[in-house]
N, C-alpha and C positions, 0 to 999 in steps of 0.2 A: 435347679438353681444355676448349675453350670451351663445348661442350654440357654437359659434366660440371659446370662452374662455374655455369652457367645453372640446371641441375637443382637444385644445392645451394642457390642463392639462392632458387629458388622454393619449396623445402621450408622454408627459414628463414622466408620471408614467410607461408607457410601456418601454420606454428607459432606465429609472433608474432600473426597474425590470430586464431587459434583461442584464444590465451590472453587477449587483450585483449577481454573480454566484461563487460558490466554484470551485476551480480547483486544481488538484493533480499534484505535481511535486515530482519526485524521485530522490534520490541521485545516484542511479545506475539503469541502465535499466534491469540488470540481477544480479543474485548472482551465482558465480562459486567458489565452495569450494575447487576445485582441489582434490588431493589425501589425504585421510585421513584414519588412521587406522580403521579397522573394530571394532565396538563397542566402540569407543572413540568419543567423541563429539567435534565438532568445531563450533563456533558461529561467525556469521557476523551480522551487523546491517544495516538496510536499513532505511534512513531518508525519512519520508513522511512529505511533506510541503504542505500548502494551499497557493498558490500563486493567488487565486481568491479574490473577494471583499467581499463574503459572507461566513458565517460559513460552514466549511466542517465537516459533521457528519459522521464519519467512523463507520459503523454498525457492521462490521465483518471482521476479517482478518483471512484467513484459508489457509491450505495446504491440499493436497490430499493424502499423503502418510505417513507412520510412519518413513521413513528415514529423514524427515525434521519435525521439531516442532518449536513452538513458546513458548519458556520456560518462558519469562517474560510477556506474554500477554495471557490472556484467550481468546479462539477462540469465546466465546460468549459475550465478553465485547465490549463495544463501547466507543468511545471518540470523543471529538469535538476539531477541530482546528480553531481558529479564523484566519482571514485574516493575513498572514505573519507568522503564527506559524509552528513549525516543531516538529515532535515526532519521536524518534527512535523506530523501531520495530526490535527485536532481532530474528533472525532465527538460529536454531541449526541443524546441519547435524550430524547424528549418523548412519553411514552405518551398516546395519545388517549383511552384508556379502560382499564378494569380488564382485566387478562389478560396472558398471556405473548406476547411479541414476538420474533421472530428475522428476521434479514436477512443479507445478505452484503455486505461492502465489498470492491469489486473495484478493483484497481490494474492499470491497462493501461499498458504500457511497452514499450520495445525489448528488455526481457528477458522471460521467460515470464510470463504473467498470474498474479497472486497474488489469491486469494480469502481473506478473513478473516471468519469467522463472528462475528456480533454478537447479543447477547441482552439482554433487559430484561423486567421484569415491572412492569406498572402496578398500583398499589394505591391505596386511598382515603387512607390516611395511613401515615406511617412513624414509628417510635419513635426 
């Protein structure tokens, strides 16, 4: 009888542990800045939400090129989102020259890593 109760308690703990996971939800699947003047910056915000049941620990948010930057967030800083919480991550596009630029915003956390495609086009002038 004791062994059966221990087995049931172990199964319940496994089920609870499997359910209490963090999960990332994003306000946009990608960021498209469109046309922006060369050397002028445009900023957009991506809302990162934790829709899971456990804390989401975002260890690092990073981009791979200098055309896109994270002005309001140090790429080495980390933050925690409790279940149901949301945080805005600002991304700035400053085209260094004329042309099309693409990059990936990576969100590293204790949930599976998320990659967000980001695009922009540098132009001489805008209307």
